[in-house]
C-alpha positions in Angstrom: -0.5 10.1 20.2 0.3 6.5 20.5 -3.2 5.6 21.6 -4.5 7.4 18.5 -1.9 5.4 16.5 -3.2 2.1 17.8 -6.8 3.1 17.0 -5.8 4.3 13.5 -4.1 0.9 12.9 -7.5 -0.7 12.9 -8.3 1.5 9.8 -5.4 0.0 7.9 -6.9 -3.5 8.1 -10.4 -2.2 7.7 -9.6 -0.5 4.4 -7.8 -3.6 3.1 -10.6 -5.9 4.0 -13.4 -3.7 2.6 -11.8 -2.3 -0.7 -8.6 -4.4 -1.1 -6.3 -1.3 -0.9 -5.7 2.0 0.8 -4.3 0.4 4.0 -0.7 1.0 3.0 -1.5 4.6 2.1 -2.4 5.1 5.8 0.4 3.1 7.3 3.3 5.4 6.6 1.6 8.6 8.1 0.5 6.6 11.1 4.0 5.3 11.8 5.8 8.6 11.1 3.4 11.1 12.8 1.7 9.1 15.5 4.5 6.7 16.5 7.4 9.0 15.5 9.2 6.3 13.4 11.9 7.5 11.0 10.4 7.7 7.5 13.0 5.3 6.0 12.4 2.7 8.7 8.6 3.4 8.3 8.7 2.2 4.7 10.2 -1.1 5.9 7.7 -1.4 8.8 4.8 -0.7 6.4 5.9 -3.6 4.2 5.6 -6.0 7.2 2.3 -4.7 8.6 0.6 -4.5 5.2 2.1 -7.8 4.1 1.0 -9.9 7.2 -2.4 -8.2 7.2 -2.9 -9.0 3.5 -1.9 -12.6 4.1 -4.7 -13.3 6.5 -7.1 -11.3 4.2 -6.3 -13.4 1.1 -6.7 -16.6 3.1 -10.2 -15.5 3.9 -10.9 -14.6 0.3 -9.5 -17.9 -0.8 -12.1 -19.7 1.3 -14.7 -17.5 -0.5 -13.4 -18.4 -3.9 -12.1 -14.9 -4.7 -8.5 -15.6 -5.6 -7.3 -15.9 -9.1 -3.7 -17.3 -8.7 -2.7 -17.1 -12.4 -3.6 -13.4 -12.7 -1.8 -12.7 -9.4 1.4 -14.4 -10.5 1.5 -12.5 -13.9 1.2 -9.3 -11.9 3.4 -10.1 -9.0 6.5 -11.7 -10.7 7.5 -8.5 -12.6 6.8 -6.4 -9.6 9.2 -8.6 -7.5 12.1 -7.6 -9.8 11.3 -3.8 -9.6 11.0 -4.0 -5.8 14.4 -5.7 -5.4 16.0 -3.2 -7.7 14.6 -0.2 -5.8 15.1 -1.5 -2.2 18.4 -3.3 -2.7 20.2 -1.2 -5.3 18.8 2.3 -5.6 17.2 3.1 -2.2 20.4 2.4 -0.1 22.4 4.7 -2.4 20.2 7.8 -1.9 22.2 10.1 0.5 20.6 11.2 3.8 20.9 14.8 2.6 20.2 15.0 -1.2 21.0 18.7 -1.6 20.8 22.0 0.3 20.0 25.6 -0.6 21.3 28.2 1.9 20.1 26.8 5.3 17.3 24.7 3.7 18.1 21.0 3.3 16.3 18.4 1.2 16.7 15.1 3.0 16.0 11.5 2.1 13.2 11.5 4.7 11.7 14.7 3.3 11.7 13.2 -0.2 10.0 10.0 1.0 7.2 12.0 2.7 6.7 14.4 -0.2 6.5 11.6 -2.8 4.2 9.7 -0.5 1.8 12.7 -0.1 1.7 13.1 -3.9 0.9 9.4 -4.2 -1.8 9.7 -1.5 -3.5 12.6 -3.4 -3.3 10.6 -6.7 -4.8 7.6 -4.9 -7.5 9.8 -3.4 -8.5 11.3 -6.7 -8.8 7.8 -8.3 -11.1 6.7 -5.4 -13.3 9.9 -5.5 -13.7 10.0 -9.3 -16.7 8.2 -10.7 -15.5 5.6 -13.1 -17.2 5.5 -16.4 -18.5 2.1 -17.6 -15.9 0.7 -20.0 -16.1 -2.3 -22.3 -14.2 -5.2 -20.6 -12.0 -7.1 -23.0 -13.0 -10.7 -23.4 -9.6 -12.1 -22.7 -7.0 -11.4 -20.0 -4.2 -9.2 -21.2 -1.3 -10.8 -19.3 1.4 -8.6 -20.9 -0.2 -5.4 -19.9 -0.9 -6.9 -16.4 2.8 -7.6 -16.1 3.9 -4.2 -17.2 1.6 -2.5 -14.6 3.0 -5.0 -12.0 6.5 -3.8 -12.7 5.6 -0.1 -12.1 3.6 -1.0 -9.0 6.7 -2.7 -7.7 8.6 0.6 -8.0 6.0 2.3 -5.8 6.1 -0.6 -3.3 9.9 -0.6 -3.3 10.3 3.1 -2.7 7.4 3.9 -0.4 6.6 0.7 1.3 3.0 1.0 -0.1 1.2 -2.0 -1.5 -0.3 -0.1 -4.4 -3.8 -1.6 -4.1 -5.4 1.5 -5.7 -3.4 0.7 -8.9 -3.7 -3.1 -8.6 -7.5 -3.3 -8.4 -8.2 -1.3 -11.6 -5.6 -3.3 -13.5 -7.3 -6.6 -12.3 -10.7 -5.3 -13.2 -9.8 -4.2 -16.7 -6.8 -6.3 -17.9 -7.6 -9.6 -15.9 -11.3 -9.3 -16.5 -12.1 -10.0 -12.8 -15.3 -9.1 -10.9 -14.8 -6.6 -8.1 -14.8 -9.2 -5.2 -12.2 -11.3 -7.0 -10.1 -8.2 -7.8 -10.1 -7.4 -4.1 -9.1 -10.9 -3.0 -6.4 -11.2 -5.8 -5.1 -7.7 -4.9 -4.5 -8.8 -1.3 -2.5 -11.8 -2.6 -0.3 -9.5 -4.8 0.2 -7.0 -1.9 1.3 -9.9 0.3 3.8 -11.2 -2.2 5.2 -7.7 -2.9 5.4 -6.6 0.7 7.1 -9.9 1.8 9.7 -9.6 -0.9 10.4 -6.0 0.0 10.6 -6.7 3.7 12.9 -9.8 3.2 15.2 -7.6 1.2 15.4 -5.1 4.1 16.3 -8.0 6.4 19.0 -9.0 4.0 20.6 -5.5 4.1 20.4 -5.3 7.9 17.5 -2.8 8.4 16.9 -2.5 12.2 13.5 -4.0 13.1 11.4 -3.6 16.3 9.6 -6.9 16.2 7.4 -6.5 19.3 6.1 -3.2 18.0 5.5 -4.6 14.5 3.6 -7.7 15.8 1.4 -5.4 18.0 0.5 -3.1 15.2 0.0 -6.0 12.8 -2.3 -7.7 15.2 -4.5 -4.6 15.6 -4.6 -4.1 11.8 -5.6 -7.7 11.5 -8.6 -7.1 13.7 -9.6 -4.3 11.3 -9.0 -6.7 8.4 -11.3 -9.3 9.8 -14.0 -6.7 10.5 -13.6 -5.3 6.9 -14.0 -8.8 5.3 -17.2 -9.4 7.4 -18.6 -6.0 6.3 -17.6 -6.6 2.7 -20.2 -9.4 2.6 -22.9 -6.8 3.4 -21.5 -3.5 2.1 -20.5 -2.7 -1.5 -16.8 -1.6 -1.1 -17.1 0.5 -4.3 -19.7 2.8 -2.5 -17.2 3.4 0.3 -14.3 4.3 -1.9 -15.2 8.0 -2.4 -15.6 8.5 1.3 -12.2 6.9 2.0 -10.8 8.9 -0.9 -11.7 12.2 0.6 -10.1 11.1 3.9 -6.9 10.2 2.1 -6.9 13.4 0.2 -7.1 15.5 3.4 -4.3 13.5 4.9 -2.1 13.9 1.7 -2.6 17.7 1.8 -1.8 17.8 5.5 1.5 15.9 5.0 2.7 18.0 2.1 1.8 21.2 4.1 3.5 20.0 7.3 6.7 18.8 5.5 7.1 22.0 3.5 6.0 24.8 5.9 6.1 23.4 9.4 9.2 21.2 9.5 
């Protein structure tokens, strides 16, 4: 299982490098099911892995001229507030066992995985669906960009997911960015969000296995570099539906396993 986990870690970076998102959607299932990490700790580990991988990715995109710093800041700053509220105030107060019916318990870890599987299926549908051509507004709508940033921060804070599948459409429509710039800018936002979330976990004393994190992050980084190289030759938008079907199957598997085979 661990060998499979190391191989799957390459896909985390590959996805981020090719389409600017999706990597964090895979990180939690890989950590929980292949490396047997507790779901609550997995959300913290995911923030580190996705954050450090995204950092190297946005450096490469910066060299290619694909980063729009102003749009990234308008998106990231509101999300920082929602991440801190979720991870430092709300998340620690959720009880390990939320409620029980007869002998069936609904735990915090169960809730994390169920919400995550729903998020995976929603992300998958957005990747699979063919997007209709829409009229791009002539100016960047920074207010709407910030509002979406706040809600993406909630997702990042609760699930340890970067939210790239939400960030990229927002950058395309509200920041009026071409696809390659949206991908690069998305990686910068994911890095900022993930770093803030992980720093918050360090502050509250979350136990961290650094050698393991560095190993997985290094493998994901290899995938990221491969993905960035391929993105110069392959249109990431054409790969999205394929990746979307893969994520959808994984989401269905998780929700089935958690409900029926726990």
